[in-house]
Structure formats: structure tokens, C-alpha cells
C-alpha positions as CSV (number, residue, x, y, z in Angstrom):
1,M,30.7,-9.9,2.7
2,L,27.2,-9.2,1.3
3,K,28.7,-8.7,-2.1
4,D,30.4,-12.2,-1.9
5,L,27.2,-13.8,-0.8
6,I,25.2,-12.3,-3.7
7,G,27.9,-13.4,-6.1
8,K,27.8,-17.0,-4.8
9,I,24.0,-17.1,-5.2
10,L,24.1,-15.7,-8.7
11,N,26.8,-18.1,-9.8
12,K,24.7,-21.1,-8.6
13,T,21.5,-19.8,-10.3
14,K,21.1,-21.1,-13.8
15,R,19.8,-18.5,-16.3
16,T,17.8,-20.5,-18.7
17,L,16.5,-17.6,-20.8
18,T,18.4,-14.7,-22.3
19,A,17.8,-12.2,-25.1
20,A,20.4,-11.6,-27.9
21,R,20.7,-9.9,-31.2
22,T,22.1,-11.1,-34.5
23,S,22.1,-9.5,-38.0
24,S,18.7,-11.3,-38.7
25,G,17.1,-9.7,-35.6
26,E,16.6,-10.2,-31.9
27,F,15.7,-13.5,-30.3
28,L,15.2,-15.4,-27.0
29,L,17.6,-18.1,-26.3
30,K,16.5,-20.9,-23.9
31,K,18.7,-23.6,-22.6
32,T,16.9,-27.0,-22.4
33,D,18.0,-30.5,-21.6
34,F,18.2,-31.3,-25.4
35,G,20.0,-28.1,-26.5
36,L,19.4,-24.4,-27.1
37,V,16.1,-23.2,-28.4
38,R,16.1,-19.9,-30.4
39,V,12.8,-17.9,-30.7
40,E,12.8,-14.8,-32.8
41,F,11.2,-11.7,-31.5
42,A,9.0,-11.7,-34.6
43,V,7.5,-15.0,-33.5
44,V,6.8,-13.5,-30.1
45,E,5.2,-10.5,-31.8
46,K,2.9,-12.8,-33.9
47,I,1.8,-14.7,-30.8
48,A,1.1,-11.5,-28.9
49,L,-0.9,-10.1,-31.8
50,R,-3.0,-13.2,-32.0
51,A,-3.7,-13.0,-28.3
52,V,-4.8,-9.3,-28.3
53,S,-7.0,-9.9,-31.4
54,E,-9.4,-11.7,-29.0
55,I,-9.9,-8.6,-26.8
56,K,-13.1,-6.9,-27.9
57,E,-12.1,-3.6,-26.1
58,L,-9.2,-3.0,-28.4
59,Q,-10.2,-1.9,-31.9
60,E,-6.8,-1.3,-33.6
61,V,-3.5,-2.5,-32.3
62,E,0.1,-1.7,-33.0
63,L,2.6,-3.9,-31.2
64,A,6.4,-3.9,-30.8
65,V,8.6,-6.4,-28.9
66,E,11.8,-4.9,-27.4
67,K,14.8,-6.3,-25.6
68,S,14.7,-5.5,-21.9
69,V,17.7,-4.8,-19.6
70,S,15.9,-6.6,-16.8
71,V,17.2,-10.0,-15.6
72,V,13.7,-11.1,-14.7
73,A,12.0,-10.3,-18.0
74,P,14.3,-10.5,-21.1
75,M,11.8,-8.5,-23.2
76,R,8.9,-6.1,-23.0
77,I,6.0,-5.4,-25.3
78,K,4.8,-2.0,-26.2
79,L,1.1,-1.9,-27.3
80,A,-0.5,1.2,-28.8
81,A,-4.3,0.7,-29.2
82,V,-7.6,2.3,-30.0
83,L,-10.0,1.7,-27.2
84,A,-13.7,1.0,-27.9
85,E,-16.1,3.5,-26.4
86,G,-17.7,2.4,-23.2
87,F,-14.8,0.2,-22.0
88,S,-12.3,0.7,-19.3
89,A,-8.7,1.4,-20.2
90,P,-7.3,-0.4,-17.1
91,R,-9.4,-3.5,-17.7
92,A,-8.3,-3.6,-21.4
93,S,-4.7,-3.2,-20.3
94,Q,-5.1,-6.0,-17.7
95,A,-6.8,-8.2,-20.4
96,A,-3.9,-7.6,-22.8
97,Y,-1.3,-8.4,-20.2
98,T,-3.1,-11.6,-19.2
99,K,-3.8,-12.8,-22.7
100,I,-0.3,-12.1,-24.0
101,N,1.5,-13.8,-21.1
102,S,-0.9,-16.8,-21.2
103,A,-0.4,-17.2,-25.0
104,L,3.4,-17.0,-24.6
105,K,3.4,-19.6,-21.8
106,E,1.2,-21.9,-23.9
107,F,3.1,-21.6,-27.2
108,L,6.6,-21.4,-25.9
109,A,6.3,-23.4,-22.6
110,I,8.5,-20.8,-20.9
111,E,8.0,-19.7,-17.4
112,F,8.5,-15.9,-17.3
113,Y,6.4,-12.8,-17.5
114,V,6.6,-10.1,-20.1
115,P,5.7,-6.5,-19.1
116,V,3.1,-5.0,-21.4
117,D,3.1,-1.2,-21.7
118,V,-0.3,-0.2,-23.1
119,K,-0.9,3.2,-24.6
120,V,-4.4,4.2,-25.6
121,K,-4.1,6.4,-28.7
122,Q,-7.8,7.1,-29.2
123,I,-11.3,6.2,-28.1
124,T,-13.7,5.2,-30.8
125,R,-17.1,3.7,-31.4
126,I,-17.3,-0.1,-31.5
127,V,-16.6,-1.4,-35.0
128,T,-18.5,-4.5,-36.0
129,Q,-16.1,-5.2,-38.9
130,K,-12.8,-7.1,-38.6
131,R,-10.3,-5.1,-36.6
132,R,-7.1,-4.0,-38.1
133,V,-3.9,-5.3,-36.6
134,R,-0.6,-3.7,-37.7
């Protein structure tokens, strides 16, 4: 009985966002009133890189966007970074999460959250030059 009830709820719920893969790469597919919108993961990666470039705590950043098996979040972002000396890793992680999700919401106008896994590779002195983003 519970299984039938869950099935009915899932059938009535419209999934407007899915992740898929083609020979050209992975992408998000969003159903809208005017048709389907396809957003390549490479675009999502560029938006996320631009967002984390504003975080002064992170000196060097490597970012990868991956397809997720979760129904709630169709993708996840893995972020490996060099943390500037004197800054908090949890605060930098929170800042990355907030900046990335805000940027994706602004650029793509999609209401979902993307989990951001932050890995601090190293702690270094603050560099006053431009940061390297890979």
C-alpha cells in the first residue's frame, strides 16, 4: 500500500531537470514552457570557476563537474583548492558552496542546489598576483 502511494506521488511530480550524456559530453536537460533547454556541464564548470575566483581564501582551484545519481541534485562539483594561510577551511568551503549555487541560480535560472565537495590540498601564503584557475 505504501509502495503504491509513493508511486502515485512520483508519477504526479514533474521532473523538470535531468542529467544525461551524449558523445559530446554530459549536460543538464530542463523542460520549460517553450521547449527543452540543454546546458553542457562545461558551461556549468565555467560558471562555477568564475564564482570561486571571487573567493580570496582560495589561491589555486581545480574544479570538476560530475553527474550525480541523486534525484534531488542532478550533478555535484568537486573542488580541490589551495587555501590561503590564516583563513578557515570550513568558511572557505561555505563561501564556495554559496557562491557557486548563487551563480548557477543567477545564470541558469534553475531552482536546485549543487553539492560542492571541497578538498584542501595545501595551505600557502597569500599571493597578491592573479590566482591560477585550472
